N, C-alpha and C positions, 0 to 999 in steps of 0.2 A: 435560646435566642441568639446568643453570641456564637455558639457552635454552628448554628444554621447559616449565619452570615459568612463564617469562615469556610463552611462547606461550599457556599455559592462561589466564593472567590476561587477556591480550589478547583471546582468543576469547570469554571470559566477558563482557567489556565489549562486544564487537561483538554477541554474541547478545542482550544486554539492549537495546542500541540498536536492533537490527533488530526485536526483538519490539515495541518501542514504536512503531516506524514502521508495522509490520503492523497493530497494534491501532488506530492512528489511521486507517489506510486503511479498515479494516472499519467503524469508526464513521462515517467520511465517506460511504462507499458506502451504508450503512444510512440515514443522514439524507438522502441525495440522493433516496432513494425517496419520502420524505415532503415534502422541500423542494427543488423544482427549482433554486433559486438556488445550492445547494451542489454541483451537478453539476460545475461548472467547477473548484471547489476540489478535489473528489475526483479529477478527471481529472489535475490538476497533481500531486497527491500520488502517484498511480499511476505517472505518467511519471517522476517523480523517483526513486521506488523502483526502477523498472526500469533507469533509467540508472545507478544506484549499485549494481546487482547484488543488491538485497535480494529482489526477485521477478523471475521470468523475464519478458522483454518480451512474450512471447505471452500469459502470464497477465494482464499488465496490459491488453493489447489486448482480451482476452476479457471481463474484468471491466468495462472501459469500455463495450464494446459492449452488454453485458447491462444495465448501469446506464442507458445512454441509451435503450435500448428500453423499459425499465420506466418511465422518466420520461416518455417520449413517450406511452405507453399511458395513463398516469395523467392527462396533460394533455388527452387527448381526452374 
């Protein structure tokens, strides 16, 4: 019983932290479309989130690929 309550508190903290990371990633990816300089920062954030298990590695790879393609198209 006590351990279950502790786990609820822990998972709530983790959920909040993960939501913050995901929100930051979305912001960076959106800004990378407008400012090519932020592409590297967005890539780093995606890689870190994938390494920490916040998002799936394939999801990170797909988002990076799409982001880079958009940035390249905009540069042309």
